C-alpha positions, 0 to 999 in steps of 0.5 A: 500500499502506498504512502499516502505522505509518499508524492512519488507515484507507485511504479504500477501506474503511469502519468497522465501525458500534460497538456503541453506533451497531448498537444505536440504528440498531436502536432507531429501526427498532423505535420507527418499527415499533411502531403508537403513540406512544413516548417516553422520559423521564429518572428525573424524568419529563422526554420525551428521545425521542420517536418519529417518530409523536409528531410525526406525531400531535401536529404538535410536537416532544415534546423540545422541550417538556423536558415530560411528553412526550404527557402535554402533550397531554392533554385537560384533563378527564384531565390532573389525575387523569394528571399525579398518575398519572405523579408516583406512578409516578416517586415509587414507580418502579411500572408506568404503565397509564392511559388518556386522551384526546390532542390530535391535530394538528387538534385532534380529541381519541382515546382512548389507553392510555398503557403506563409502564415503568420501564427499572433497571440493573445495581442495579435503579435506574430509569434511564429510562422507555418509555412507549407510547400506543396509540389505543383510541378505537375501542374507547372508542366501541364501549363507550361506544355498548354502555354508552349501549345498556345503559343505555336497555334498562335505562331502558326495562325499567324503564318497561315494567315500570311500565306493567305493574305500573301497567295491571296494578294498573288491570286488577284494579280493573276486574275486581273493579268488573266482578265486583261489578257482575255479582253485583248486576246479577245479584241485581237480575235474579233478584228480579223474575223470581222476582216474575214467576214466582211471579205468574204461578204464582198467578194460574194456580191463583188463577183457573184456572177464570175464564181462557181457554185462550189466558191459561194458556198465556200463565201457560205461557210466562211462567213458562218465559221466567223460569225461562229468563233465570233460568238464564240469569244463573246460568250468566253468574254460574257462569262469572264464578266460574270467570274470576275467582275464586281457584284452589287446584291441588293433587293430585285424586283422581279417583275419589273426585271423580266418585263425589261428582259422582255423588252430587250428580246422581243423573241421571248413574246407572243405570238413568237411564244406561250408565256405564261408567268405566275406573278407576283415573283416577288423581289430576291437578293441579286446583282440586275445584270447578272440576273438578266443574264441568267434569264435570258441564258434559259428563256433563250435555250427554252427556245432554241431546244424545241422540236420543229413541229412544237410552239414552245411555251415557257411557263414561270413563277417562284415559290418561298423556302425558308430564307430564301425565294425558288425561281421556276422555269418551265419549258415544254422542249426536247428535256435532257435526260437523268445521266447528263443533267450535272453536264450540260452547266459543263463549259463547251459541253454540248448533248445534241449535234449543232447541225440540229441546235446551234450554240457554244455550249456555254450559256448553261455555265455562265447561269450557274456562275453568276447565281453561284457569285450571287451565293445561290444555288440551282438545280434542273428537273427534267426527262428526254422529250418530256420539257425541263424544268429550271430552278434558281434560288436565292435569298428573298429580298425586302419588298420591293 
């Protein structure tokens, strides 16, 4: 039995740990559980405690250095910046938050984010600093790779834009040269053609009585050939203007436009043909010159590709399609075989013998190019022998 006057505890009794010891043990347990580097510094910024992870990471005891703790292992390029920021935090008592590279025990530097928080006493005075460093190397690597990728993409974009600008300028120059060349060639070619035609006419008129029938036949062939080539050159010039010329897209009243086309081309009116216009045709966004070319070419084809025994009938109407207006031009001509619906829009393509139906083979090419430049669409519905419906879609315009 223990002596009640003996202040020493019996040997078989364990004394309860003091609050300080319990707090210290809890603190050490917490510091070891933190997934990062942790150290304490006094009010002067000198390290007086470091968690076990600090030694594991650096291979050195922070406390023996009695310096700035983990900041002693900062990368040389980061050292001056960190020293300045840490000194300012010590002086002002404000939180420290910075990113730096810390040297590992094998000499490798890894990015960390350091948080320094002042612990204060009851009088709000700083009594020590708690610094926690979290490894952010992977995040920094991804961030750097992302930045490098953005820089690469930006450089590629700038190079692409520069290349496109250069190529566009070169292409524009080539187009202008080709356009000038086309006009020059057309002018130079048409002049001798007209001369050939005139001389053939003069020989036929002045020496008619002295020439055999074969000579007259040859002269007629020369005249016809020169007229055909002159027509072909004019069609090529029209295609060049439609393809490269400037266009002014604005609301166009189709009823007014078609009325003007009929005045310019009286062969499209009665009694030559039966024309059925289902008005109102409404307004579309287009270029007036190009639309005139479209109507005249399609109506010319409707009249031209017609059996000799059949009177041409043309029907024109429109139907709204969402924000577009579809224009229909229907005829009762020879039609187009299903397999050739795309072919008829190709330049110089002819489906019918020239002896039966004359033409340059460029008209529908001009029509499609004009529609495309007005941001529209064109199509055809037809079968051989049953007439043809050409349709054009252009954006609707405000009421004209």
